[in-house]
N, C-alpha and C positions, 0 to 999 in steps of 0.2 A: 623798720617795720618791714615784716616777714609773711607772705602765703602759707597759711598752716597747709589748709586741705580745703576742699569742696564743701559742701552739702546737696543731699539731693533736695532739698526744700527750704524755704525762708524758716520757714520753723523750726526743723533742725537747726538749722545754722545760729537761728537765736536761743535754742537751747543751749548747742554745744559753747556758744561764745559767752555764755552765762554761766557755764560751770566754770569753767577758764576764769572770768571774773572774780566767781567765790572764792580761787584758791590765790589770788591775788597776781594770777596774769592777765594784764591789759590786752584786750581782746575786740576786736570788732569784725561786723559784719559787711563786707563790700557787694555790690551788684544785688541789694537788693530785691531793686523794681526794675532788674534786668529783663526777667520772665518775662516780661510783655512783648519783648524784641524779637522774641524764640518765634522762627521762623522767618525773619528777617538776617537772623544772625544764627548759625552753626548753634544746638540744641546745648551743647556742652560748655559753650562759651558767653551760655546765661545764666547759669546754676550760681548760686550765694556761695561767698567767699567766707573764710575765718583768715582774717588777720591778728599777730598777735605784734606788739607796739616795740617788743622789746627781743633780741638777736640771742640774750641769755637763756632766756625762757625756755626756749625750743623742744630742749629734752623733755621738762617736765611738761609742755604743752603735749608735747607726740604723745608720751606716757597716756595722757588725763585722756586723751581723743582716741586712744586705744583701747583704754576703758569702757569708755561710751558708746563705743561703737559693739561693744563686746559684754550686752550686760547678763548679769546672773541670772541662771532660769532658778527657778527653787524645782524640785520634785519630793514627792511625798508619800508616803505612804498615810492611805486615810482608814478609820475603824473602820469601813464596811470592806476595808482588803483591796479597795481600786487605787491603784498606783497613779497620781495624778502628777505631770510634769508640764513645762513651761512658765506663764506666766503665771498661771490661775490658780487662786487664793480658796476656792468653793469648790468644792466633789462633783464632778459634773455627773456622779451616777446617786449619790445620795444627798446633795447638797451642805453635806457639812462642810466647813470654815475649816481653812490648815490653821493647827493648832501653833499655838506660838515656840517659839524658842527657847 
């Protein structure tokens, strides 16, 4: 077993572990319930961790985690002329939905 990384919270840790498992990498979340000890222990010691079972999968797991940390951002031009950036799928100016690719 090898520690892959710390996650900022339990929800993100669970999503990352699920994404790794969906790619065939055996992964688990450790320190799930240690957040309750924050204050008694240093905060950085209470964050949930992602662990993988097989060291052989480390390069693939690191690459997938890097992708998950940097989700793609959409940038599209609405028919009304507004440039919409970020994760928005609807124009803030006119309310039109993002066109399908």
